C-alpha distance (Angstrom), angle and dihedral (degrees) to the residues before:
residue distance angle dihedral
M1 . . .
Q2 3.76 . .
Q3 3.79 119.3 .
P4 3.80 117.0 -118.9
V5 3.78 110.1 -100.7
V6 3.78 124.4 -167.8
R7 3.76 135.2 -169.4
I8 3.85 112.5 -141.0
G9 3.78 110.2 -172.0
E10 3.80 105.9 -53.1
W11 3.82 94.1 -19.0
L12 3.80 124.9 93.9
V13 3.84 108.6 -150.3
T14 3.79 119.3 -153.2
P15 3.83 107.9 -176.6
S16 3.83 93.6 -177.0
V17 3.81 89.4 72.3
N18 3.86 98.8 24.2
Q19 3.83 91.6 -117.7
I20 3.81 139.2 133.0
S21 3.77 121.3 -164.6
R22 3.83 142.4 -178.8
Q23 3.80 135.7 165.1
G24 3.84 93.5 -0.5
R25 3.84 93.7 -48.3
Q26 3.80 120.0 117.7
I27 3.86 126.7 -169.2
T28 3.80 124.2 -170.9
L29 3.80 112.9 -146.4
E30 3.77 133.3 -165.4
P31 3.81 114.3 -92.4
R32 3.80 91.6 -113.1
L33 3.75 91.8 54.6
I34 3.82 90.8 49.2
D35 3.80 89.8 49.7
L36 3.77 90.7 49.1
L37 3.80 92.0 49.0
M38 3.82 93.0 47.8
Y39 3.83 89.9 50.0
F40 3.84 89.2 54.1
A41 3.80 88.4 47.6
H42 3.80 90.5 56.4
H43 3.81 89.9 52.5
P44 3.85 106.7 40.1
D45 3.84 118.7 178.4
E46 3.82 88.1 7.9
V47 3.79 124.6 121.8
L48 3.83 110.4 -123.3
S49 3.79 118.7 -164.1
R50 3.81 122.9 -142.5
D51 3.81 91.2 -109.7
N52 3.77 90.9 52.4
I53 3.81 91.5 49.8
I54 3.84 91.1 48.4
D55 3.82 91.2 49.7
H56 3.77 95.6 51.6
V57 3.86 104.0 28.9
W58 3.84 102.6 33.5
M59 3.85 92.4 29.9
R60 3.81 94.8 -130.1
T61 3.79 93.1 -51.1
I62 3.81 109.8 155.7
V63 3.82 103.9 -100.7
T64 3.75 131.9 151.2
N65 3.77 128.7 -119.6
H66 3.79 88.3 -110.3
V67 3.82 89.1 64.6
V68 3.84 90.9 54.1
T69 3.84 91.8 45.5
Q70 3.81 91.6 49.6
S71 3.80 92.7 48.2
I72 3.84 91.0 50.3
S73 3.80 90.1 50.4
E74 3.81 93.4 50.6
L75 3.80 90.5 48.7
R76 3.79 93.0 50.3
K77 3.79 89.6 49.3
S78 3.77 91.5 52.3
L79 3.83 93.3 47.7
R80 3.83 91.2 52.1
D81 3.82 91.9 50.3
G82 3.77 112.4 125.9
G83 3.84 93.9 -7.1
D84 3.74 142.7 79.7
S85 3.85 105.3 -34.5
N86 3.85 89.2 -152.4
A87 3.80 93.5 57.2
E88 3.82 111.8 108.8
Y89 3.81 116.4 -160.3
I90 3.78 95.8 171.9
V91 3.78 119.5 34.3
T92 3.81 128.9 -166.5
V93 3.80 117.1 -121.3
P94 3.84 106.3 -155.7
K95 3.82 114.2 -113.9
R96 3.80 91.2 -5.7
G97 3.83 112.4 65.3
Y98 3.79 139.4 -108.6
K99 3.83 134.2 -38.5
L100 3.82 134.0 -161.6
T101 3.82 108.4 -132.5
A102 3.82 101.1 175.5
P103 3.86 118.9 97.9
V104 3.80 115.7 -96.0
I105 3.83 123.2 -146.6
W106 3.84 120.3 179.6
C107 3.78 118.3 -148.8
E108 3.82 143.3 152.0
E109 3.79 122.4 -82.7
N110 3.83 93.6 -98.6
S111 3.73 94.9 43.3
D112 3.79 92.1 100.3
E113 3.79 88.1 75.4
I114 3.78 89.0 52.9
D115 3.76 90.9 48.1
N116 3.80 91.4 49.4
S117 3.78 92.7 48.6
S118 3.81 90.1 48.9
T119 3.85 90.5 54.9
S120 3.80 93.6 53.1
P121 3.75 116.9 111.2
P122 3.86 118.0 -87.2
P123 3.79 117.5 -98.8
P124 3.80 117.0 -93.3
I125 3.78 116.3 -87.1
A126 3.80 114.1 -96.0
A127 3.80 117.1 -100.3
T128 3.82 90.7 -117.5
N129 3.80 89.2 66.9
A130 3.81 94.7 48.0
E131 3.77 120.2 106.0
P132 3.83 108.8 -96.3
T133 3.79 122.4 -126.2
E134 3.77 123.7 -115.1
G135 3.78 91.8 -104.6
A136 3.71 93.1 52.2
T137 3.78 90.8 46.7
A138 3.76 91.3 55.4
A139 3.80 95.7 44.6
T140 3.80 100.1 43.8
P141 3.81 114.5 27.9
V142 3.81 114.9 -159.3
P143 3.84 110.4 -114.6
P144 3.79 117.4 -125.1
A145 3.79 117.3 -93.6
S146 3.84 91.1 -117.6
L147 3.89 90.2 63.9
Q148 3.79 95.0 52.8
T149 3.83 116.7 100.1
P150 3.85 111.0 -118.1
T151 3.83 95.7 -170.4
K152 3.82 97.0 102.6
K153 3.83 93.0 46.3
A154 3.77 91.4 48.4
K155 3.82 94.2 52.4
K156 3.84 94.7 56.9
P157 3.79 97.1 62.7
R158 3.83 90.2 45.4
I159 3.81 91.4 52.5
A160 3.80 91.9 47.0
A161 3.84 90.6 49.9
F162 3.85 90.0 49.1
W163 3.77 94.4 54.4
T164 3.80 91.3 43.8
W165 3.77 90.1 58.0
V166 3.81 91.6 44.8
M167 3.83 91.2 54.1
F168 3.79 92.1 45.8
L169 3.86 92.6 50.6
L170 3.81 90.0 46.5
S171 3.78 92.2 51.9
L172 3.82 91.3 47.3
A173 3.83 90.5 50.1
T174 3.82 91.0 50.5
L175 3.80 90.7 50.6
V176 3.81 91.2 51.1
V177 3.81 90.9 49.8
F178 3.84 91.9 52.3
I179 3.79 91.1 49.4
V180 3.79 92.4 50.8
M181 3.78 91.3 47.4
S182 3.80 91.6 51.3
V183 3.83 91.1 50.9
V184 3.82 94.7 45.6
D185 3.86 96.5 44.2
H186 3.80 96.5 42.1
N187 3.82 90.9 122.0
A188 3.82 93.5 54.4
A189 3.77 116.6 123.7
V190 3.79 114.9 -93.1
T191 3.79 117.2 -142.3
K192 3.78 112.6 -145.8
T193 3.77 123.7 -155.2
R194 3.78 109.1 -118.7
L195 3.78 125.9 -164.5
L196 3.76 123.4 -136.0
L197 3.83 102.6 -113.1
N198 3.80 123.9 -148.2
P199 3.83 109.3 -143.0
R200 3.80 90.5 -156.4
D201 3.83 93.9 58.4
I202 3.81 120.8 88.8
D203 3.83 127.5 -171.1
V204 3.84 115.4 -152.5
R205 3.76 112.6 -154.6
F206 3.83 135.0 177.4
E207 3.76 120.3 -150.2
G208 3.82 108.1 -145.8
G209 3.75 127.8 -141.9
N210 3.79 139.5 132.6
S211 3.79 104.2 -135.6
C212 3.85 96.8 117.6
N213 3.81 133.7 71.5
N214 3.81 117.3 -104.0
W215 3.80 87.9 25.8
V216 3.85 96.1 166.6
S217 3.83 93.8 54.5
Q218 3.86 92.0 43.2
E219 3.79 92.2 49.2
S220 3.82 91.3 50.1
Y221 3.79 89.8 47.7
A222 3.78 93.4 52.2
I223 3.79 94.6 44.4
G224 3.80 89.6 46.1
L225 3.81 90.1 53.9
G226 3.76 90.5 50.0
G227 3.80 92.2 50.4
L228 3.84 91.5 47.6
I229 3.82 90.8 51.0
T230 3.80 90.2 49.7
D231 3.84 95.1 49.1
L232 3.82 97.0 45.0
L233 3.77 98.2 42.9
N234 3.80 93.1 46.2
T235 3.80 90.1 50.3
Y236 3.81 103.8 38.1
S237 3.81 106.4 24.6
T238 3.80 140.4 55.4
F239 3.85 91.4 -114.6
M240 3.78 122.9 101.2
V241 3.84 108.0 -141.2
H242 3.83 123.5 -165.6
D243 3.81 114.5 -155.6
K244 3.81 106.3 -141.5
T245 3.80 97.9 157.7
N246 3.83 89.5 117.0
Y247 3.81 94.7 32.8
R248 3.81 107.8 108.0
V249 3.85 98.1 -178.5
N250 3.77 116.1 97.6
E251 3.82 108.1 -151.4
P252 3.80 134.9 147.7
S253 3.76 113.9 -76.5
S254 3.80 133.0 -161.0
S255 3.77 92.9 -145.9
G256 3.76 115.0 122.1
K257 3.79 94.7 -146.1
T258 3.84 136.5 35.5
L259 3.81 124.8 -157.9
T260 3.80 111.6 -161.2
I261 3.80 124.5 -168.3
Q262 3.76 120.7 -169.3
F263 3.82 141.4 151.4
V264 3.79 115.0 -120.5
N265 3.77 123.7 -161.9
Q266 3.83 107.5 -151.8
R267 3.73 116.4 -172.0
H268 3.78 121.9 -152.8
Y269 3.80 133.3 175.0
R270 3.83 106.6 -63.4
A271 3.79 89.7 -14.2
Q272 3.77 140.2 82.1
Q273 3.79 122.4 -159.7
C274 3.82 124.4 -168.6
F275 3.82 115.2 -170.4
M276 3.77 137.1 167.6
S277 3.80 113.1 -113.8
V278 3.83 120.0 -153.7
V279 3.85 115.6 -172.2
L280 3.83 128.0 176.4
I281 3.81 114.1 -163.3
D282 3.78 127.9 -167.9
N283 3.82 102.7 -135.0
A284 3.82 92.1 -159.8
D285 3.84 94.3 71.6
G286 3.81 103.2 0.5
S287 3.78 93.6 -112.6
T288 3.79 122.7 152.3
M289 3.81 112.0 -117.2
L290 3.80 97.7 175.4
D291 3.81 132.5 14.5
K292 3.82 116.0 176.9
R293 3.78 130.7 168.7
Y294 3.83 120.7 -164.5
F295 3.77 129.3 -173.9
V296 3.82 101.0 -146.8
T297 3.79 115.5 -144.4
N298 3.80 134.9 163.2
T299 3.83 91.8 -94.9
N300 3.80 105.6 43.2
Q301 3.81 105.9 50.4
L302 3.81 94.4 105.5
S303 3.82 94.0 45.1
I304 3.80 89.9 50.9
Q305 3.80 90.4 52.8
D306 3.84 92.2 49.4
D307 3.83 93.1 46.2
L308 3.79 91.5 49.8
F309 3.80 93.3 52.4
N310 3.80 91.5 46.1
S311 3.86 90.2 50.6
L312 3.81 91.3 49.0
S313 3.80 90.0 50.3
F314 3.81 90.3 53.3
V315 3.83 99.6 45.9
L316 3.78 93.0 42.8
T317 3.80 92.2 44.8
Q318 3.78 88.0 -131.3
P319 3.80 117.6 135.2
W320 3.83 111.0 -148.4
P321 3.84 114.5 -121.0
N322 3.79 121.1 -123.3
R323 3.83 90.9 -107.8
M324 3.79 90.4 59.5
R325 3.78 91.5 48.0
E326 3.80 88.6 53.5
Q327 3.79 89.1 55.0
L328 3.75 91.9 51.4
A329 3.80 89.3 50.5
L330 3.80 89.2 62.9
F331 3.76 88.6 73.3
R332 3.81 95.2 56.7
T333 3.79 108.3 112.0
P334 3.81 132.9 163.7
Q335 3.83 88.6 -123.8
N336 3.84 111.1 65.3
T337 3.75 92.2 -168.7
A338 3.81 89.2 62.4
L339 3.82 92.0 72.0
M340 3.84 95.4 61.3
R341 3.80 91.5 45.9
F342 3.85 89.7 46.8
Y343 3.82 89.3 56.2
E344 3.79 90.3 46.9
A345 3.81 90.1 55.0
R346 3.78 91.4 46.5
Q347 3.84 89.5 53.1
L348 3.79 89.5 53.1
I349 3.81 90.9 51.0
L350 3.76 89.7 58.8
S351 3.82 88.8 58.2
G352 3.79 89.6 64.8
D353 3.82 100.2 -162.5
A354 3.80 122.6 124.0
Q355 3.80 95.8 -109.9
A356 3.82 92.9 51.1
L357 3.77 92.5 46.5
S358 3.80 91.0 50.0
K359 3.79 91.3 51.7
A360 3.83 91.5 46.9
S361 3.83 89.8 52.0
D362 3.81 90.8 53.4
I363 3.86 91.6 49.3
L364 3.81 92.4 48.8
N365 3.79 91.0 46.8
G366 3.82 89.3 55.8
I367 3.82 91.3 48.0
I368 3.81 92.6 50.1
K369 3.80 92.5 50.0
E370 3.84 91.4 50.9
T371 3.81 95.1 41.7
P372 3.80 111.9 24.2
D373 3.81 90.7 174.5
F374 3.82 92.8 61.8
N375 3.81 94.4 102.6
Y376 3.82 94.0 169.7
A377 3.84 89.6 62.9
Y378 3.80 89.1 49.6
E379 3.76 91.4 54.7
Y380 3.74 90.3 52.5
K381 3.85 90.4 48.0
V382 3.85 88.6 56.9
L383 3.82 90.5 47.9
V384 3.82 90.8 52.5
D385 3.84 91.3 50.0
V386 3.83 91.7 50.0
L387 3.76 90.8 50.6
R388 3.79 91.7 49.0
Q389 3.80 91.5 48.8
S390 3.83 89.9 51.7
Q391 3.89 90.1 54.8
Q392 3.79 96.9 42.9
P393 3.84 121.9 11.0
F394 3.83 114.3 -116.2
D395 3.79 123.7 -125.4
K396 3.79 122.4 -114.8
E397 3.79 94.5 -84.7
Q398 3.78 93.4 49.2
V399 3.83 92.3 46.5
A400 3.83 89.5 51.6
A401 3.85 91.3 50.0
L402 3.86 89.4 48.0
N403 3.82 90.9 51.9
E404 3.84 89.7 51.4
E405 3.81 89.1 51.8
F406 3.87 88.8 52.6
K407 3.82 90.0 53.2
K408 3.82 92.3 47.9
I409 3.76 95.5 47.6
D410 3.81 91.8 51.2
Q411 3.83 88.0 59.5
I412 3.84 94.7 55.0
P413 3.87 108.0 110.1
G414 3.80 113.4 -112.7
V415 3.85 93.3 4.9
E416 3.82 90.1 135.9
K417 3.82 89.0 66.6
T418 3.79 94.9 61.6
S419 3.81 124.4 86.4
V420 3.81 92.5 -139.3
Y421 3.78 90.6 66.5
Y422 3.78 91.8 58.9
K423 3.80 92.0 45.5
I424 3.80 88.9 56.2
K425 3.81 92.1 49.8
T426 3.83 92.5 46.3
V427 3.82 95.6 49.8
D428 3.83 91.0 45.9
L429 3.82 93.3 51.3
L430 3.75 92.6 45.6
G431 3.79 90.8 50.8
K432 3.78 89.3 54.0
G433 3.83 91.4 48.3
D434 3.81 93.9 -114.1
I435 3.81 106.5 139.7
D436 3.81 97.4 157.5
A437 3.77 98.4 64.8
């Protein structure tokens, strides 16, 4: 199957070999620059924000805005190579993002030969159209147009019209035959394409909506539960869980089971009940393996989380190991309301922009003040500060406070067993430019 090839301005982009070429010059780019250029080609004349570029090019990998800016600069430098230095293929739209301004033409991989042949000079004009010399004019006078016989010229349009009508009638007859066949054979057996399902794979989905009060907190709580189920089962069980709570595309899946979380607003006479529904479906036969309904309040969030994990252990016939139970114990706090706010802060961290990180830092500060023993929230607070420092360097006071946080987090018992600790160290080292540690 041929790779998609695109012409952007004067450059012919061939992603299969990571090359761009024009006028006999070829440049090989890094794969991430080719992916970035192809993403711009799919959205010409459209302003793309840094977050949008990170989501679709880096696939939600934690990268800083500096990485995006550096990649754009390298791509611009490559596109200006050997051409007009004033030509701008990618322009910066202040406070919004970047936009591709060059024309985009999609073609097949061998279409560059067609384009080159199309740009070749036209064939020379026939000698019959050339201006005659004086001698030729005197020797062979041109007869008047009225004396020329138009029979041959008149026959060609008639023949072309005849074959046009023949092709039209043939197409119409073919269409009628297909319609008749579809009506006659409507009872014929239909073969459905079936996917090979893996019974050890589970998709976790969240059905959106806004029919309940406190929708933002409830949505963060449900998505947080989905993320926790994904992390723990992938780490401590034999199941492979795919977190699709933020995945808005509905496409066929090979997973044998689907766990769906949604909030349902059920109206009764003089009453309105909003509950969280958790349903586990076996995709092989469509049967319901688990159907739970929880009324979420400010006092039962932790008990709901424990009951859900116990129910999953029962229906999946998968006892949870002690190490997984220790991870669940990290979420036990004296204040039940802290859990929902913690998941809200975690959802903001996934956004990655400066405003969301600042809001997440404020939420985590409030949780830490109310529940000083909630060490897991403190780890995420340090992670937020490291991410903020990587986007915009701190002043001396902020750097000193961050160093104190590093000292405190190193003293938390068992912190080396949590994944957040290594995320903090990784982001901190990358921000310092240390890639060998």
